[in-house]
PAZAPA-4460 file (N, C-alpha, C; in steps of 0.05 Angstrom, whole numbers, plus 32768, in hexadecimal, padded with zeros to 4 digits):
% residues 230
    n_x    n_y    n_z   ca_x   ca_y   ca_z    c_x    c_y    c_z   seq   type   mol
   8B1B   808A   8487   8B31   808D   8473   8B3F   806B   848B     1      M     A
   8B49   805C   847E   8B50   803F   848F   8B71   804B   8496     2      T     A
   8B82   803E   84AC   8B99   8041   84AE   8BA9   803E   849E     3      I     A
   8B9D   8027   848E   8BB5   8028   8471   8BB3   803C   845A     4      Q     A
   8BA1   803F   844A   8BA9   8060   8441   8BA7   8076   844B     5      S     A
   8BA9   8081   845C   8BB9   8090   8476   8BD6   8089   8472     6      A     A
   8BD9   807B   8473   8BF9   8075   8476   8C02   8074   845E     7      I     A
   8BFC   8068   844D   8C05   8061   8427   8BFF   8083   841C     8      S     A
   8BED   8094   842B   8BED   80AF   8418   8C06   80BE   8429     9      K     A
   8BFD   80BD   8445   8C17   80D0   8450   8C38   80CE   844C    10      E     A
   8C3C   80B0   8454   8C52   809F   844A   8C61   8097   8435    11      I     A
   8C55   8091   842C   8C64   807E   8415   8C5F   808B   83FD    12      F     A
   8C41   8096   83FC   8C41   80A9   83DD   8C4B   80BE   83D7    13      T     A
   8C51   80CC   83F1   8C6A   80E2   83E8   8C82   80D9   83D6    14      P     A
   8C8F   80C5   83E3   8C9E   80B0   83DD   8CA9   80A6   83BC    15      H     A
   8C95   80AB   83B8   8C8B   8095   83A2   8C90   806B   83A4    16      N     A
   8C89   806D   83B4   8C86   8053   83BF   8C62   8046   83CE    17      E     A
   8C60   8035   83B9   8C4B   8023   83C4   8C42   8011   83D9    18      K     A
   8C2E   801A   83E8   8C31   800B   83FA   8C1D   7FE4   83FD    19      L     A
   8C25   7FD7   8405   8C27   7FBB   83FC   8C0E   7FAF   8410    20      L     A
   8C1D   7FAC   842A   8C0F   7FAB   843B   8C11   7FB4   845C    21      T     A
   8C0E   7FB4   8477   8C10   7FBC   848D   8C08   7FA8   84A1    22      L     A
   8C0D   7FA5   84C0   8C0C   7FA2   84D3   8C0F   7FAC   84EA    23      I     A
   8BFB   7FAA   8500   8C0A   7FB9   851A   8C1D   7FA1   8527    24      E     A
   8C2D   7FAD   853D   8C37   7F8F   8543   8C47   7FA7   8560    25      V     A
   8C49   7F9B   856D   8C56   7F9F   8585   8C6F   7F98   8592    26      R     A
   8C7D   7FA7   8599   8C9F   7F98   85A4   8C93   7F7C   85BA    27      K     A
   8C9D   7F64   85B9   8CAC   7F50   85CC   8CB3   7F5F   85EB    28      R     A
   8CCC   7F6A   85E8   8CD2   7F74   85F7   8CDB   7F94   85F0    29      R     A
   8CCB   7FA4   85FC   8CCA   7FBD   85FB   8CE3   7FCE   8612    30      R     A
   8CF1   7FDE   860B   8D04   7FE9   8616   8CF0   7FFD   8627    31      R     A
   8CFB   800B   8643   8CEB   801C   8650   8D0B   8026   8650    32      R     A
   8CFE   8041   8651   8D0D   8064   8648   8D12   806A   8661    33      L     A
   8D23   806B   8676   8D18   806C   868C   8D20   808E   8692    34      T     A
   8D37   809F   8677   8D37   80BD   867C   8D1A   80CC   8677    35      F     A
   8D09   80BE   866B   8CF5   80C1   8660   8CD7   80C9   8673    36      V     A
   8CD6   80E0   8680   8CC0   80E6   8699   8CA2   80DD   8690    37      P     A
   8C9B   80D3   86A0   8C77   80C0   869C   8C62   80CA   8687    38      A     A
   8C69   80EB   8699   8C51   80FD   868C   8C5A   8107   866C    39      G     A
   8C71   80FD   8662   8C74   8101   8651   8C74   80E8   8637    40      R     A
   8C6B   80D5   8640   8C68   80BA   862E   8C4F   80C8   8617    41      K     A
   8C56   80B8   85F9   8C49   80BF   85ED   8C3C   80AB   85E2    42      R     A
   8C1F   809F   85E4   8C19   8082   85E1   8C17   8084   85BF    43      E     A
   8C22   806D   85AE   8C26   8067   8590   8C1D   8049   858D    44      Y     A
   8C13   8046   8577   8C13   802D   856A   8C28   8029   8552    45      I     A
   8C39   800F   854E   8C49   8009   853C   8C3A   7FFF   8520    46      T     A
   8C46   8006   850A   8C34   7FF4   84F0   8C51   7FE9   84E7    47      F     A
   8C5A   7FD2   84E2   8C6A   7FCD   84CF   8C5F   7FC0   84AC    48      L     A
   8C6C   7FD8   84A0   8C63   7FD8   8483   8C70   7FD0   846E    49      C     A
   8C5F   7FC5   8455   8C76   7FBC   843F   8C68   7FD0   8428    50      L     A
   8C89   7FD4   841D   8C7D   7FE1   8405   8C93   7FE0   83F3    51      S     A
   8C85   7FEC   83D6   8C96   7FE4   83C2   8CA6   8004   83AC    52      V     A
   8CAB   8004   83A5   8CBA   801B   8398   8CAC   801F   837B    53      T     A
   8CA5   8032   8375   8C93   8036   8363   8CA2   8031   8343    54      N     A
   8CBF   803D   8343   8CD7   803D   832A   8CE7   8022   8329    55      K     A
   8CF1   801E   8311   8CF9   8003   8310   8D1E   800B   8310    56      R     A
   8D2A   7FF9   831D   8D2E   7FE9   8326   8D12   7FDD   8341    57      P     A
   8D02   7FCF   8344   8CEF   7FD7   835F   8CFF   7FD5   837B    58      T     A
   8D01   7FDD   8386   8D09   7FD7   83A7   8CF5   7FD8   83B8    59      E     A
   8CF9   7FBF   83CB   8CE6   7FB8   83E2   8CF4   7FC8   83F5    60      V     A
   8CDB   7FC8   840B   8CE2   7FDA   8425   8CD2   7FD4   843E    61      F     A
   8CD9   7FD0   8458   8CC8   7FCB   8473   8CD8   7FE3   8476    62      L     A
   8CC1   7FF6   8482   8CB4   7FFE   8495   8CA9   8003   84AB    63      T     A
   8CAE   8011   84BB   8CA4   8016   84E0   8C9A   8028   84E5    64      K     A
   8C81   8030   84E6   8C70   804D   84E5   8C63   804C   84FB    65      V     A
   8C65   8062   8503   8C54   8062   8528   8C45   8086   8524    66      K     A
   8C27   8066   852F   8C11   8084   8530   8C10   8089   8548    67      Q     A
   8C10   80A3   8557   8C0B   80B1   8565   8BEA   80AC   856E    68      F     A
   8BE2   809D   858E   8BC4   80A2   858F   8BB4   80B6   859C    69      E     A
   8BBF   80CF   85A2   8BBA   80EC   85AE   8BA9   80F9   858B    70      I     A
   8BBF   80FB   857D   8BC4   8110   856C   8BBA   80F9   854E    71      S     A
   8BC0   80ED   8550   8BB9   80CD   8536   8BD1   80DC   8524    72      A     A
   8BEC   80E1   852A   8C01   80ED   8516   8C13   80D8   8511    73      E     A
   8C18   80D8   84F9   8C24   80B6   84ED   8C3E   80C4   84EB    74      L     A
   8C5A   80B3   84F7   8C79   80BB   84F0   8C82   80AA   84E3    75      E     A
   8C90   80A7   84C9   8CA1   8092   84C5   8CB8   808E   84D8    76      K     A
   8CC8   807C   84E6   8CD9   8073   84F9   8CF3   8069   84EA    77      R     A
   8CF2   8054   84E2   8D04   803F   84CF   8CFC   803A   84BA    78      S     A
   8D14   8030   849E   8D05   801C   8492   8D23   800F   8480    79      Q     A
   8D1E   7FF6   847A   8D34   7FDE   8475   8D33   7FD9   8450    80      W     A
   8D3B   7FD7   844B   8D3B   7FC9   842D   8D43   7FA2   8433    81      S     A
   8D33   7F96   841E   8D3E   7F80   8423   8D55   7F76   8421    82      L     A
   8D6A   7F86   8418   8D82   7F7B   841D   8D8F   7F7E   8438    83      E     A
   8D84   7F8D   844B   8D81   7F89   8464   8D83   7F79   8476    84      Q     A
   8D63   7F71   846D   8D57   7F58   847F   8D62   7F45   8476    85      L     A
   8D71   7F32   848C   8D7F   7F1D   848A   8D73   7EFE   8492    86      R     A
   8D5D   7F05   84A3   8D47   7EF2   84A9   8D28   7EFD   84B7    87      R     A
   8D1D   7EE4   84B0   8D04   7EE2   84BD   8CFE   7ECD   84D6    88      V     A
   8CF5   7ECF   84EC   8CF5   7EBB   84EF   8CE1   7EB9   84F9    89      D     A
   8CC6   7EA2   84F5   8CB0   7EA0   84FD   8CA5   7E97   8520    90      G     A
   8CB8   7E8E   852C   8CC2   7E86   854A   8CB0   7E66   854F    91      I     A
   8C9A   7E68   853C   8C8E   7E50   8538   8C82   7E3A   8521    92      D     A
   8C8D   7E2D   851B   8C80   7E21   84F9   8C74   7E11   8506    93      S     A
   8C68   7E09   850D   8C53   7DEE   8518   8C38   7DFF   851B    94      D     A
   8C33   7E16   852C   8C1F   7E21   852A   8C1A   7E43   8529    95      K     A
   8BFC   7E4E   851B   8BFC   7E76   8521   8BFF   7E79   853A    96      D     A
   8C1A   7E8D   8538   8C17   7E9B   854A   8C25   7EB1   854B    97      S     A
   8C17   7ECC   8560   8C29   7EEB   8550   8C3B   7EF3   854B    98      P     A
   8C51   7EE5   855A   8C68   7EF0   8566   8C7A   7EED   8546    99      E     A
   8C90   7EF9   8548   8CAA   7EF2   852E   8CBD   7F04   8537   100      F     A
   8CD5   7EFF   8525   8CE8   7F14   852A   8CF2   7F1F   8510   101      D     A
   8CF6   7F31   8509   8D0B   7F40   84F6   8D2C   7F3F   84F7   102      L     A
   8D3A   7F35   84F1   8D5E   7F32   84F4   8D6C   7F44   84D6   103      V     A
   8D72   7F5C   84DA   8D7A   7F76   84C7   8D9A   7F74   84CD   104      F     A
   8DAD   7F81   84BF   8DC9   7F7D   84C6   8DD3   7F89   84D2   105      D     A
   8DC9   7FA4   84E4   8DCD   7FAC   84FD   8DBF   7FAC   8510   106      Q     A
   8DA5   7F9D   8513   8D9E   7F9C   8525   8D81   7F84   8528   107      R     A
   8D72   7F7C   8539   8D5B   7F6A   853A   8D43   7F6C   854B   108      S     A
   8D31   7F6C   853F   8D15   7F75   8549   8D06   7F5C   854A   109      D     A
   8CF8   7F5E   856A   8CDE   7F43   8577   8CC8   7F50   856B   110      Q     A
   8CB6   7F4D   8561   8CA0   7F59   8564   8C83   7F3C   8567   111      W     A
   8C76   7F46   8573   8C59   7F41   8574   8C38   7F4B   8566   112      V     A
   8C33   7F3D   8551   8C27   7F4E   8546   8C0A   7F51   8550   113      A     A
   8BF8   7F5C   853C   8BE4   7F58   8555   8BCE   7F3F   854E   114      A     A
   8BCF   7F33   853B   8BC0   7F19   853F   8BD0   7F08   8531   115      S     A
   8BCF   7EEF   8529   8BE4   7EDC   8525   8BE0   7ED8   8502   116      S     A
   8BC6   7EDD   84F7   8BC1   7EE3   84E3   8BCB   7EF8   84D4   117      A     A
   8BD1   7F14   84E4   8BE0   7F26   84D3   8BF5   7F19   84CD   118      E     A
   8C09   7F0F   84E7   8C27   7F03   84E1   8C29   7EF4   84C7   119      K     A
   8C15   7EE3   84CA   8C12   7ECB   84B2   8C0F   7EDD   849C   120      C     A
   8C05   7EEE   849A   8C04   7EF9   847B   8C1B   7F0A   846D   121      M     A
   8C19   7F11   848A   8C3B   7F2C   8486   8C4A   7F16   847C   122      F     A
   8C4E   7F01   8488   8C6D   7EFA   847D   8C5F   7EE5   8465   123      I     A
   8C4C   7EDE   845F   8C49   7ED9   8445   8C49   7EE6   8432   124      Q     A
   8C4B   7F03   842F   8C4D   7F19   841B   8C65   7F1D   8411   125      I     A
   8C78   7F17   8439   8C94   7F20   8434   8CA1   7F0E   842C   126      L     A
   8C9D   7EFA   8434   8CA5   7EE5   8419   8CA7   7EDF   8403   127      Y     A
   8C97   7EE0   83F9   8C92   7EE7   83D8   8C99   7EFC   83CA   128      H     A
   8C9E   7F14   83DA   8CAB   7F30   83DD   8CCA   7F22   83D5   129      L     A
   8CD0   7F18   83EA   8CEF   7F0C   83E9   8CF3   7EFE   83D9   130      C     A
   8CEB   7EEA   83D4   8CE8   7ED0   83B6   8CE8   7EE7   839C   131      Q     A
   8CD8   7EFA   8390   8CE0   7F03   837B   8CF3   7F1D   8382   132      R     A
   8CF5   7F25   8392   8D15   7F39   8395   8D26   7F29   838B   133      Y     A
   8D28   7F1C   83A3   8D46   7F12   8397   8D45   7F01   8377   134      W     A
   8D39   7EED   8374   8D3F   7EE7   8358   8D3E   7EF8   8346   135      E     A
   8D2C   7F0E   8353   8D3D   7F24   8337   8D58   7F32   8339   136      S     A
   8D66   7F26   8349   8D81   7F2D   8357   8D97   7F22   834C   137      R     A
   8D88   7F04   834F   8D9F   7EF6   8344   8DB4   7EF3   8332   138      A     A
   8DC9   7EF1   8331   8DD9   7EF9   8314   8DDB   7ED9   8306   139      V     A
   8DD0   7ED7   82F4   8DD5   7EBF   82DC   8DED   7EAE   82DB   140      P     A
   8DF7   7E9C   82D9   8E0D   7E8A   82E1   8E13   7E83   82C2   141      S     A
   8E2F   7E86   82BB   8E31   7E82   829A   8E39   7E65   829B   142      V     A
   8E24   7E49   8287   8E2A   7E32   8285   8E38   7E2F   826F   143      T     A
   8E3A   7E39   825E   8E4E   7E3D   823F   8E55   7E49   8238   144      A     A
   8E69   7E45   8225   8E7C   7E59   8219   8E6D   7E64   8207   145      P     A
   8E6C   7E84   8204   8E6A   7E8F   81E3   8E63   7E7B   81CB   146      P     A
   8E49   7E80   81BC   8E4B   7E6B   81A3   8E64   7E79   8192   147      G     A
   8E66   7E6F   8183   8E7F   7E75   8167   8EA2   7E75   8176   148      G     A
   8EA0   7E6E   818E   8EBC   7E72   819E   8ECA   7E55   8196   149      Q     A
   8EEC   7E60   8185   8EF6   7E49   817B   8F07   7E43   8198   150      K     A
   8F0D   7E1E   8190   8F15   7E0F   819C   8F35   7E1B   81A1   151      P     A
   8F40   7E16   81B8   8F56   7E21   81BD   8F6C   7E0C   81BA   152      M     A
   8F82   7E10   81AA   8F9E   7DFF   81A8   8FA8   7DF2   81C6   153      S     A
   8FBF   7DDD   81CE   8FCB   7DDA   81E0   8FD6   7DEF   81ED   154      S     A
   8FE1   7DFB   81D8   8FF7   7E0F   81DD   8FED   7E25   81EB   155      T     A
   8FD0   7E29   81E2   8FC3   7E46   81E6   8FBC   7E35   8204   156      T     A
   8FB0   7E22   8205   8F9F   7E1C   8225   8FBC   7E22   8238   157      T     A
   8FD1   7E0F   8232   8FE9   7E0D   8249   8FEE   7E29   824F   158      S     A
   8FEE   7E3D   823C   8FF6   7E5E   8246   8FDD   7E62   824F   159      T     A
   8FC1   7E6A   824D   8FB3   7E74   8258   8FB0   7E66   8272   160      S     A
   8FB6   7E4D   8278   8FB7   7E4A   8294   8FCB   7E56   82A3   161      S     A
   8FE8   7E57   8297   8FF6   7E6A   82A6   8FF1   7E7A   82AB   162      T     A
   8FE7   7E8A   829B   8FE0   7EAD   829B   8FC5   7EAF   82B4   163      T     A
   8FB0   7E9A   82B0   8FA4   7E99   82BC   8FAE   7E99   82E2   164      S     A
   8FB9   7E7F   82E5   8FC6   7E86   8300   8FCD   7E98   8304   165      S     A
   8FE6   7EA9   82F6   8FF1   7EBE   8305   8FE2   7EDD   8305   166      T     A
   8FCB   7ED3   82F7   8FB0   7EE6   82FE   8F9B   7EE6   8315   167      Y     A
   8F9F   7ED1   8314   8F96   7EC6   8336   8F9F   7EC8   8349   168      E     A
   8FB7   7EC6   8347   8FC6   7ED5   8363   8FC3   7EF1   8364   169      Q     A
   8FC5   7EF5   8356   8FCB   7F22   8352   8FB2   7F29   8357   170      T     A
   8F9F   7F1C   8350   8F75   7F29   834D   8F69   7F17   836F   171      A     A
   8F78   7F09   837D   8F76   7F02   8396   8F69   7F14   83A6   172      A     A
   8F79   7F2E   83AC   8F71   7F3E   83BB   8F5B   7F50   83B1   173      P     A
   8F61   7F4D   8395   8F40   7F59   8389   8F29   7F55   8396   174      E     A
   8F28   7F33   838B   8F0F   7F23   838F   8F0F   7F25   83AB   175      K     A
   8F19   7F37   83BF   8F0F   7F2E   83E3   8F04   7F4A   83E5   176      K     A
   8F0D   7F56   83D4   8EFC   7F77   83DB   8EE5   7F76   83C7   177      K     A
   8EDB   7F68   83B2   8EC6   7F6E   839F   8EAE   7F51   83B3   178      K     A
   8EB5   7F46   83C4   8EA8   7F30   83D4   8E9E   7F46   83F3   179      K     A
   8EAF   7F5E   83F5   8EA0   7F6C   840A   8E80   7F79   83FD   180      R     A
   8E8E   7F7F   83E2   8E72   7F8B   83D2   8E5E   7F76   83C2   181      N     A
   8E59   7F66   83C4   8E52   7F4F   83BD   8E38   7F58   83CD   182      E     A
   8E1A   7F53   83BA   8E07   7F51   83BC   8E00   7F3B   83E2   183      A     A
   8DEE   7F47   83F7   8DE3   7F38   8410   8DDD   7F1E   8404   184      P     A
   8DE1   7EFB   840D   8DD4   7EE8   840A   8DB0   7EF2   840F   185      P     A
   8D9A   7EDC   83FD   8D7E   7EE5   8407   8D79   7EE1   8425   186      P     A
   8D61   7EF1   8423   8D52   7EEF   843F   8D4E   7ED2   8448   187      T     A
   8D53   7ECF   8463   8D4E   7EB2   8465   8D38   7EB4   8481   188      E     A
   8D20   7EA4   847E   8D03   7E9B   8487   8D10   7E84   848E   189      F     A
   8D09   7E80   84B3   8D0D   7E6B   84C8   8CF2   7E6D   84D4   190      V     A
   8CEB   7E54   84D9   8CD5   7E52   84EE   8CB7   7E5E   84EB   191      N     A
   8CBE   7E57   84CD   8CA6   7E60   84C1   8C97   7E47   84B2   192      C     A
   8C7A   7E4E   84B8   8C6E   7E3C   84B3   8C68   7E29   848E   193      Q     A
   8C66   7E15   8483   8C6E   7E13   846B   8C59   7E21   845E   194      A     A
   8C38   7E26   8465   8C27   7E2C   8457   8C29   7E46   844D   195      K     A
   8C42   7E55   8457   8C43   7E72   8456   8C57   7E76   8444   196      L     A
   8C6A   7E65   8441   8C7F   7E5F   842F   8C7C   7E54   8416   197      L     A
   8C65   7E47   8414   8C5A   7E38   83F8   8C4E   7E47   83E1   198      G     A
   8C4F   7E38   83C7   8C42   7E4B   83AD   8C23   7E44   83AF   199      D     A
   8C14   7E32   83B8   8BFE   7E2A   83BD   8BF9   7E3C   83D5   200      A     A
   8BF0   7E4D   83D3   8BED   7E62   83F3   8BD5   7E76   83ED   201      C     A
   8BC5   7E7A   83D6   8BB9   7E8E   83D4   8BA7   7E8D   83E5   202      S     A
   8B98   7E79   83EB   8B7A   7E6B   83FC   8B83   7E70   8416   203      I     A
   8BA0   7E6D   8417   8BA6   7E72   843F   8BAB   7E96   8441   204      N     A
   8BAD   7EA4   842E   8BB1   7EC3   842D   8B93   7ECA   842E   205      F     A
   8B84   7EC3   8428   8B5F   7EC9   8422   8B52   7EC0   8442   206      V     A
   8B61   7EAD   8452   8B5B   7EAC   8460   8B65   7EB2   847F   207      I     A
   8B7E   7EBE   847C   8B87   7ED6   848A   8B77   7EEA   8487   208      Y     A
   8B77   7EF5   846D   8B67   7F11   8469   8B47   7F0F   8478   209      R     A
   8B3D   7F02   8472   8B28   7EF1   8485   8B2C   7EF9   84A0   210      C     A
   8B3C   7EE6   84A4   8B39   7EE1   84CB   8B4C   7F08   84D3   211      K     A
   8B4D   7F15   84C5   8B68   7F25   84CF   8B4E   7F49   84CB   212      I     A
   8B36   7F3B   84B5   8B20   7F54   84BE   8B0F   7F50   84DC   213      F     A
   8B05   7F38   84DA   8AFD   7F29   84F5   8B08   7F34   850F   214      L     A
   8B29   7F2E   8512   8B2E   7F3E   8528   8B33   7F5A   852A   215      H     A
   8B33   7F68   8518   8B2B   7F8D   8516   8B1A   7F92   851B   216      R     A
   8AFD   7F84   8510   8AE7   7F85   850F   8AE1   7F83   852C   217      M     A
   8AEF   7F6B   8545   8AE3   7F66   8552   8AEB   7F7A   856F   218      K     A
   8B0B   7F84   856C   8B1A   7F95   8573   8B11   7FB4   8578   219      K     A
   8AFF   7FB4   8557   8AEE   7FD7   8564   8AE0   7FD6   856B   220      S     A
   8ACA   7FC3   8574   8AAF   7FC2   8580   8ABD   7FBD   85A4   221      K     A
   8AD8   7FA7   85A7   8ADD   7FB7   85C4   8AED   7FC1   85CA   222      T     A
   8AF3   7FD7   85BA   8B02   7FF9   85C8   8AEC   8004   85C2   223      S     A
   8AD5   8003   85AE   8AC4   8023   85B1   8AB8   801C   85C8   224      S     A
   8AAE   803A   85DA   8AA1   803D   85EF   8A80   8038   85EC   225      P     A
   8A77   802A   8604   8A5E   8022   85F7   8A46   8043   8605   226      E     A
   8A34   8040   85F7   8A1F   8053   85FA   8A17   8060   8616   227      P     A
   8A1A   8077   8623   8A15   8077   863E   89F5   8071   8637   228      Q     A
   89EB   8066   8656   89C9   806B   8656   89C2   8088   8666   229      K     A
   89B0   8093   8653   89A6   80A3   8666   8986   80A8   866F   230      G     A
***
C-alpha cells in the first residue's frame, strides 16, 4: 500500500473526505524544543494533503499529517479550510524551486518540498481548487431591475430618495457589523510561475508527475541498504 492510499484510508475516508494529492515537506526553519530531552525525540515525516468533502456544498481542506518513522503511525496534526488560506507564496517566479510559504489567518508556514516538481504540482492543483471554490462562492451582482417593474413618478422618486437617505444614516452601524461577517477575500497567489496558474497546464502537470515518480524511485534506491557480501 502506498503512503497516499494509507493516509487516505486512515485519515480522510472516516471523515467522508476524498484525498486529492499530497506532498512530503519539511520546515525551512524548524523550531528547537529545548525542554524535550534528546532521547525522547520522535523522528517523523510531514505531509501536506489536499482533500475535498463528499457532501454538498463541497469544502476544500489543507491538512498536515505526520508519519512517525519507527512505528509508521499516522497522525493528523492541523487542518485549514480555503477560507483560512490568505496567501500562497511561490518564492521565485523565474525558476522551479522546492520552497514555498502558506499564510493563514492566524499563522504562516515556510516549507521545503521533497522536490521542485512536487511543489509545482501541489501549487498547480491548489490554484485550480481555489479558482473553482471562490467562483462557486461569488455572489451575482444585480445589473437590471426585475421585469415588469413600473416607472416611479417624480414625487415618488423624491420621497423614495429622502427615505433612502434616512435609512442609510440609521443603517450605517448595521452595515459595519455585516462587514465583519462577510466572506474573506479569495486566496492570493504571489511569486508563482505563470505556467502553474494558466489554463493550458495539462502538459506541465504530466511532466511534473513523471519527475516526481523518477525522484521517488531514485530516493528509494539510495535509501535501501546494500546486500551484504558473504
